[in-house]
LUMVEXVEX-841019 format. One line per 2 residues: their letters; for each residue x, z, y of N, C-alpha, C, O. Coordinates in steps of 0.1 Angstrom, whole numbers. Each point is the difference from the previous one (the first is absolute). Example, Ala and Ser with C-alpha at 12.3 -4.5 7.8 and 13.67 -1.06 7.14 Angstrom:
2
as	132,78,-57,-9,0,12,9,0,12,10,7,0  -14,-14,11,9,0,11,-8,8,11,5,1,11
***
This chain:
257
mk	1076,1017,803,14,5,3,-1,10,11,-3,-3,11  6,16,-14,-1,10,9,10,-1,12,-2,7,10
kl	13,-15,-12,10,-1,11,-6,-8,12,5,2,11  -15,-10,-13,-6,-8,10,-7,10,10,-6,10,-4
ft	7,-13,17,-5,10,10,-15,1,0,-7,-8,-4  3,20,8,-14,3,2,-2,7,14,10,5,5
kq	-22,-5,0,-4,7,12,9,-2,12,3,8,8  1,-21,-7,8,-4,11,-4,-14,5,-7,-7,-7
ff	10,5,20,-2,-14,5,12,-4,8,8,9,5  -5,-22,-4,11,-5,6,-3,-12,9,-8,-9,-4
ee	12,10,16,-2,-11,10,13,-8,2,11,5,2  -13,-18,-3,12,-9,2,-4,-10,12,-6,-10,-2
pe	10,14,14,-3,-8,12,7,-14,-1,11,-1,-6  -18,-9,11,5,-14,0,5,-4,-14,10,-8,-1
fl	-18,11,-9,3,-5,-13,-2,-15,0,8,-7,-6  -18,2,13,-1,-14,3,2,-2,15,-3,8,8
sp	9,-20,-5,3,-3,14,-13,-4,7,-9,-4,-6  9,5,20,-12,-4,7,-3,-15,-2,-11,-4,0
qt	22,-4,-2,-2,-14,-3,-8,-3,-13,-8,-8,-1  13,16,-9,-7,-2,-13,-15,5,1,-8,-7,-6
cd	6,18,13,-14,4,1,-9,-10,8,-11,-2,-4  17,-4,14,-8,-10,8,-2,-12,-9,-11,-6,0
dw	21,2,-8,-2,-11,-9,-10,2,-10,-9,-9,-3  9,21,-4,-10,3,-10,-14,1,6,-9,-5,-6
qe	8,11,18,-13,1,6,-6,-14,3,-12,-2,-3  20,-7,7,-5,-14,3,-4,-7,-13,-11,-6,-1
ri	19,8,-10,-4,-6,-13,-13,6,-5,-8,-6,-7  6,19,9,-12,7,-5,-12,-5,8,-10,-3,-7
fd	10,3,20,-11,-5,7,-3,-15,-2,-11,-4,2  21,-3,-7,-3,-14,-4,-7,-1,-13,-4,-11,-4
nl	3,22,-4,-5,0,-13,-10,11,-3,-1,6,-10  -8,-3,20,-9,11,-1,-10,-2,-12,-4,10,-6
dt	1,-22,3,-10,-2,-11,6,4,-13,-7,4,-9  21,-4,8,6,4,-13,1,15,0,-2,6,-10
fg	6,0,21,3,15,0,-13,8,0,-1,10,-7  -8,-14,16,-12,8,1,2,11,10,10,7,-1
pd	-19,-4,10,2,10,10,-5,14,-4,-9,1,-9  14,9,16,-5,13,-1,0,7,-13,8,-4,-9
me	-17,13,7,0,9,-12,-11,-5,-10,-1,7,-11  -6,-17,13,-11,-4,-9,4,-14,-6,-4,-10,5
pq	10,10,-16,5,-13,-6,-12,-8,-5,-10,5,-5  11,-18,7,-11,-9,-5,6,-7,-12,12,-1,-2
yg	-21,-5,-6,3,-6,-12,11,-10,1,-1,-10,8  12,11,-15,10,-10,-1,11,2,11,10,-7,-1
qm	-12,16,10,11,2,10,10,10,-5,-2,8,-8  14,-10,14,11,9,-3,-3,14,6,-1,1,12
aa	1,8,-21,-3,14,5,6,10,-10,4,-4,-11  -3,16,16,7,11,-8,-8,3,-13,-13,-2,0
yy	20,6,-10,-7,4,-13,-11,10,3,-11,-1,-6  15,12,13,-10,10,3,-12,-5,7,-12,4,-3
gm	14,-13,13,-12,-6,7,-9,-8,-9,-12,1,1  18,-9,-10,-8,-8,-8,-7,8,-11,-12,-3,-3
ie	18,13,-2,-6,9,-10,-12,7,7,-11,1,-6  13,5,18,-10,7,7,-12,-9,3,-12,4,1
ag	15,-17,1,-11,-10,4,-6,-6,-13,-9,-8,2  13,12,-13,-5,-5,-13,5,-15,-3,-7,-7,-7
ln	18,4,13,5,-14,-1,13,0,-8,9,-9,2  -8,17,-12,12,1,-9,3,-13,-7,11,-5,-1
es	-22,-2,-3,2,-13,-7,6,-10,10,9,-8,-4  -13,8,16,6,-9,10,14,3,3,9,-9,1
yy	-5,22,0,14,4,2,8,-5,-11,11,-7,2  -14,9,-15,8,-4,-11,1,-15,-1,10,-6,-3
rf	-22,-1,5,0,-14,-2,9,-8,10,6,-10,-3  -6,15,16,7,-7,10,14,6,3,7,-6,9
ae	-3,16,-16,13,7,4,12,-10,-2,8,-1,9  -8,-7,-20,12,-9,-2,0,-10,11,11,-4,5
kh	-23,-1,-1,-1,-11,10,5,6,14,7,-7,7  -11,19,-4,4,6,12,15,4,1,6,-2,10
na	-1,6,-22,15,2,0,8,-12,2,10,0,7  -15,-12,-12,6,-12,2,0,-4,15,9,-5,6
fl	-21,8,0,-1,-3,15,10,9,8,6,-5,9  -5,18,-13,9,9,7,14,-5,-1,7,-1,10
lk	-3,-2,-22,14,-4,-2,4,-14,7,11,-2,3  -21,-6,-2,2,-13,6,0,1,15,9,-6,7
nf	-18,15,-1,-1,1,15,9,11,6,3,0,11  0,10,-20,8,11,4,11,3,-10,1,10,-6
pe	8,-20,4,10,1,-11,9,12,1,6,4,-10  -4,1,22,9,12,2,-7,13,-5,7,10,-1
id	-19,-10,-3,-7,12,-5,7,6,-12,1,12,-1  3,-21,-8,6,5,-12,12,10,3,1,11,-6
rh	8,-16,14,12,9,3,-4,12,8,7,10,-2  -17,-10,10,-4,12,7,-6,10,-9,2,12,1
ii	-10,-16,-11,-5,9,-10,11,7,-8,0,12,-2  9,-20,-2,12,6,-8,8,9,9,4,11,-5
ri	-3,-14,17,7,8,10,-7,14,1,6,10,1  -19,-11,0,-8,13,1,2,8,-12,2,12,0
gh	-3,-19,-12,2,8,-13,14,6,0,1,12,-5  9,-19,10,13,6,0,0,13,9,7,10,-3
li	-14,-11,14,0,11,9,-7,12,-6,5,12,2  -15,-14,-10,-7,11,-7,10,7,-9,1,13,-1
le	7,-21,-6,10,6,-9,11,7,8,4,11,-4  1,-17,15,10,6,8,-4,13,6,7,10,1
ks	-20,-10,4,-5,12,7,-1,12,-11,-1,11,4  1,-15,-16,-1,10,-11,13,4,-5,1,8,-9
gl	10,-13,15,13,4,-4,6,-8,-11,10,4,-6  -17,-15,3,4,-9,-11,7,-13,5,-1,-3,12
aa	8,-4,-20,5,-12,3,-11,-11,2,-10,1,-7  12,-10,16,-10,-10,3,-3,-8,-13,-11,-5,-2
na	21,3,-7,-2,-7,-12,-3,9,-12,3,-4,-12  -8,16,14,-2,10,-11,-10,-5,-10,1,4,-12
mp	-10,-13,16,-10,-5,-10,-5,-13,6,0,-2,12  -6,-6,-21,-6,-13,5,-12,3,8,-7,10,-1
iv	4,-20,11,-12,1,8,-7,-13,-3,4,-11,3  -16,12,-9,-7,-11,-6,-15,0,4,-5,11,3
pr	-1,-23,-1,-14,0,2,-8,6,-12,4,-2,-11  -15,8,14,-9,6,-10,-4,-11,-10,3,1,-12
dd	-8,-12,17,-4,-12,-8,-5,-10,10,-11,0,4  20,-9,0,-3,-9,11,-10,-11,-4,-3,-9,8
ky	-3,9,-20,-11,-9,-3,-13,7,4,-9,-7,4  8,20,-5,-13,7,2,1,10,12,-11,5,4
fl	22,-3,2,2,10,11,7,-7,11,10,-7,-2  -14,9,15,7,-5,11,14,7,0,1,12,-3
ia	9,-19,8,13,6,1,1,9,13,8,9,1  -15,-13,9,-1,7,13,-11,-6,8,-7,-9,-5
gf	5,13,17,-11,-6,8,0,5,14,8,8,4  -17,-14,4,-2,4,14,-14,5,2,-9,-5,-6
ki	8,15,15,-13,5,4,-1,-5,15,7,4,9  -18,-12,-7,-2,-6,13,-13,7,6,-11,-2,-6
ql	12,9,16,-12,7,6,-3,-6,14,7,2,9  -18,-10,-9,-4,-7,11,-11,6,8,-4,-4,11
ks	-2,15,-17,-12,6,6,4,15,1,9,5,-5  -18,2,13,2,14,2,0,8,-13,-7,-3,-9
fd	16,13,8,1,8,-12,-3,14,4,7,7,6  -19,-3,-11,-6,13,5,1,11,-10,-5,11,2
iy	11,-13,-14,0,10,-11,13,7,0,10,-6,0  -11,19,0,12,9,-1,-1,5,-14,-4,11,-3
ni	10,-19,-7,-1,3,-14,13,6,-5,9,-8,-2  -9,21,0,13,6,-5,-1,0,-16,-10,4,-6
hi	20,-10,0,0,-2,-14,14,0,-6,10,0,8  -9,-1,-21,13,-2,-7,-2,-14,-7,-11,-4,-2
dt	22,-3,-1,0,-13,-5,1,0,-16,11,-1,-5  -23,3,-1,0,0,-15,-7,-12,-6,1,-2,-12
eg	-8,-6,20,-8,-11,-5,8,-10,-9,-5,-4,-10  17,2,15,8,-10,-7,6,5,-13,6,-8,-8
ll	-9,21,5,5,6,-13,-11,0,-10,1,7,-11  -12,-14,13,-12,1,-9,3,-4,-14,-7,5,-9
qy	17,-14,7,3,-4,-13,8,11,-8,2,-2,-12  2,12,19,7,11,-6,-8,13,4,5,8,8
pe	-17,-6,-13,-9,11,4,7,14,0,-2,8,10  10,-5,-20,6,13,0,10,2,11,2,12,4
si	3,-23,2,11,2,10,-5,6,13,8,6,7  -21,-8,-4,-5,5,13,-2,15,0,-2,6,10
fn	3,0,-22,-2,15,-2,14,6,-3,1,13,-1  9,-21,-1,13,5,-5,10,2,12,3,-9,6
pd	1,22,-4,9,2,11,14,-7,-2,8,-1,10  -5,-3,-22,12,-7,-2,0,-15,4,10,-7,-1
tr	-22,2,4,-1,-14,4,8,-3,13,-1,9,9  7,-20,-8,8,-4,11,-5,-13,5,3,-11,-6
ay	-11,11,17,-6,-12,6,2,0,15,1,11,6  1,-23,0,4,-1,14,-8,-10,7,-3,-11,-6
sc	-1,14,18,-7,-10,9,10,-4,11,7,8,6  -7,-21,-4,10,-6,10,-7,-9,9,-8,-10,-4
ii	10,12,17,-8,-8,10,10,-4,11,9,7,4  -10,-20,0,8,-5,11,-10,-4,11,-10,-8,-3
si	12,12,15,-9,-3,11,5,-14,5,11,-2,5  -20,-8,-6,3,-14,4,-6,-1,15,7,-7,8
kr	-18,12,-6,-6,0,14,-7,13,2,-9,4,-6  14,3,16,-6,13,4,-11,-2,10,2,-7,10
ta	-13,12,-13,-12,-1,9,4,6,14,6,11,0  -10,-18,10,2,6,14,-8,13,2,2,7,10
qy	-11,-4,-19,-8,12,1,8,13,-3,-5,11,2  17,-13,-6,9,12,-2,1,8,13,3,11,0
kn	-5,-19,11,1,7,13,-12,9,3,1,9,9  -11,-11,-17,-12,9,2,-1,9,-12,-5,-4,-11
dh	10,16,12,-1,10,-10,8,-4,-13,-4,4,-11  14,-12,13,8,-5,-12,-7,-8,-10,3,1,-12
gg	-14,-8,16,-8,-7,-9,8,-10,-9,9,-7,5  -12,6,-18,7,-8,-9,13,6,-6,6,-6,-9
dl	-2,17,14,12,7,-6,-5,8,-12,-11,0,-3  21,7,-3,-4,7,-13,3,15,2,10,4,5
hi	-20,4,-11,2,14,-2,4,2,-15,-6,-6,-8  16,13,6,4,3,-14,4,15,-1,7,5,8
wq	-11,1,-19,2,14,-3,12,1,-10,0,-6,-10  10,14,14,11,2,-9,-4,11,-11,6,11,-1
er	-16,-15,-6,-5,8,-11,-3,-10,-12,-1,-12,3  0,17,-15,-2,-9,-11,-11,5,-9,-1,12,-4
yt	-8,-21,1,-12,4,-9,-2,-11,-10,0,-12,3  -2,16,-16,-5,-9,-10,-15,-3,3,-6,7,8
ad	0,-16,-15,-14,-4,3,-9,11,-2,-10,1,8  12,8,-17,-9,12,-2,4,12,8,-6,10,-1
gm	16,-12,10,3,11,9,-4,-1,14,3,9,8  -9,-21,-4,-4,-2,14,-10,10,5,-1,2,12
dn	-7,4,-21,-9,11,5,7,11,7,-5,6,9  18,-4,-13,7,11,7,6,-4,14,4,8,7
fy	-5,-21,-4,4,-5,13,-11,2,10,3,2,12  -16,-3,-16,-11,1,9,-6,14,0,2,8,-9
kk	-9,-5,20,-8,12,0,-12,-1,-9,-2,-11,-6  -6,21,5,-11,0,-10,-10,-12,3,-7,-4,-9
dg	6,0,22,-9,-11,3,4,-14,-5,-7,-10,0  20,10,-5,5,-13,-6,3,-10,10,3,-12,-3
iq	-3,15,16,2,-9,11,12,4,9,9,-8,2  -10,20,2,11,6,9,12,4,-8,-1,6,-11
vr	13,-9,16,12,4,-7,3,14,2,-4,6,11  11,1,-20,2,14,1,11,3,10,-1,10,7
sk	10,-19,-5,11,2,10,6,-13,5,1,-10,-7  3,11,19,8,-12,6,14,4,2,8,-8,7
an	-4,19,-12,14,5,2,11,-10,-5,10,-1,7  -13,-6,-18,10,-9,-5,-4,-15,3,5,-9,-7
rh	-13,7,17,-4,-14,3,10,-6,10,5,6,10  -2,-19,-12,9,-7,8,-7,-13,4,-8,-5,-7
ri	11,0,19,-5,-13,5,12,-10,-1,11,2,5  -14,-13,-12,9,-11,-1,-4,-11,9,-10,-6,-1
ay	19,3,11,-3,-11,9,3,-13,-7,11,-2,-6  -20,-8,6,2,-12,-7,6,-11,9,-6,-10,3
dt	19,13,1,7,-9,8,2,-13,-8,3,0,-12  -4,-11,19,2,-13,-7,14,-1,-7,10,3,6
gk	-11,-7,-18,12,-1,-9,4,12,-7,9,-1,-9  -15,12,12,3,13,-7,-5,0,-15,-11,-4,-2
ll	19,9,-7,-4,2,-14,-2,15,-1,8,8,4  -19,-5,-11,-3,14,-4,-1,1,-15,-8,-8,-6
if	15,17,0,-1,2,-15,-4,15,-2,6,9,7  -16,-7,-15,-4,14,-3,-5,2,-14,-5,-10,-6
ds	5,22,2,-6,4,-13,-15,-3,1,-7,5,9  2,-13,-19,-14,-3,1,-10,11,-2,-12,-1,3
fm	17,13,-7,-8,11,-2,-1,9,12,-5,12,0  11,-17,11,-1,8,13,-13,-5,8,-1,-12,2
ph	-7,21,2,-12,-4,7,3,-7,13,10,4,7  -17,-15,-3,3,-7,12,-13,-8,4,-9,-2,-8
gv	9,-2,21,-11,-7,5,3,-7,13,8,5,8  -13,-18,-6,3,-7,12,-10,5,11,-11,2,-2
lp	17,-1,14,-8,5,11,-9,-12,5,5,-11,1  -18,14,1,-9,-11,5,5,-7,12,7,6,9
fk	-11,-18,-8,3,-8,12,-11,-11,2,-7,-3,-9  7,-2,22,-10,-10,3,7,-13,3,10,0,7
vr	-17,-11,-11,6,-13,3,-9,-7,10,-12,-4,-3  17,3,15,-7,-6,11,5,-13,4,-6,-8,6
kk	19,6,-9,7,-13,3,11,-3,-10,2,8,-9  4,-19,10,10,-4,-11,11,10,-1,4,2,-11
dd	0,4,22,11,9,-1,-3,13,-8,9,7,-5  -22,-5,3,-5,12,-8,1,-2,-15,-2,10,-7
rr	3,-22,3,0,-3,-15,13,6,-6,10,3,6  -12,0,-19,11,8,-7,3,-7,-13,-9,-4,-8
it	22,3,4,4,-6,-12,11,9,-7,9,4,7  -11,-2,-19,10,8,-8,3,-8,-13,-8,-7,-5
fl	20,9,0,5,-5,-13,1,11,-9,5,11,4  -11,-12,-16,0,12,-9,4,-4,-14,-2,-11,-5
vh	9,21,-2,4,-2,-14,0,14,-5,5,10,6  -9,-8,-19,1,13,-7,10,-1,-11,2,-10,-6
fn	3,22,3,10,1,-11,-4,12,-9,-6,9,4  10,-10,-17,-3,10,-9,11,0,-11,3,-10,-5
yr	2,22,2,10,1,-10,-7,0,-14,-9,8,-2  14,-16,-7,-5,0,-14,12,0,-9,10,-7,1
qr	-11,16,-11,11,1,-10,1,-13,-8,10,-4,-4  -22,-1,1,-2,-13,-7,-14,-4,1,-9,8,1
te	6,-21,-2,-13,-5,-2,1,-11,-11,11,-4,-4  -23,-1,0,0,-10,-10,7,-13,5,7,-7,-7
rn	-10,4,20,6,-12,6,15,2,3,8,-9,-1  -4,21,6,14,3,3,4,12,-7,-1,11,5
pf	6,-13,-18,3,11,-8,14,7,3,8,1,-9  -6,3,21,12,6,5,-3,8,12,-10,-3,7
eh	18,13,-3,-2,8,12,1,-9,12,9,-8,1  -19,10,8,0,-9,12,-9,5,11,-8,9,-2
le	9,-15,13,-10,2,11,-8,-13,0,5,-11,2  -18,13,-3,-9,-12,1,-6,0,14,-2,10,6
yw	-2,-22,-2,-6,-2,13,-12,-9,0,-1,-9,-9  -9,11,18,-12,-7,1,-7,3,13,5,8,8
y	-16,-15,-5,-8,3,11,-14,-2,-4,-9,2,9
***
């Protein structure tokens, strides 16, 4: 649907209250064996679709998704309404009514409905990318400029390292590239970006929600974890507009992690 916004990002400060963030943080640290730390998922742990695919653990992701969703809904029952609320915001930011279309899970038997990223160790990689991995089941969509996909992040715990060169915050470019267009974002060396003119820094204040077009280049600023206050937690969910799917044969926004 071309009416849905592109090449924009929206910040919603205090989307979650400090009390909710503290409560979620406590529940997460009480269940680290379930969530799994950092960027390297281990077999059977709750982790992002892209992380499990990149680690060659797609079988594990699909096999345990239903179990992990049940865990999320039991231990974080408010997650459901927050996901729907975020979906409504995507529609409203596009000038549509909040109820313009259904907001449904992609397939809660095989895909996580949402998730947390827990970073307990230093993060030294400045990886600028677009979020296309979750669209792998729709290969044509990552090359199609009409695709409407969104990445949504809530900062649950901001690393204290933001005081050092804004570590753990986000750089995002207000530019849009399909998967086959990213060569135009970089210089000939494929490493350095052509321009920083449209780059913005997003401060990951605790409780803030960030929604952005998944085809906008972005990257987390590196940070070091030296003590407990340096640890970082984010809540993530992705959305994608589908005119219809076999599972949901009607116009909708689907979500997953």
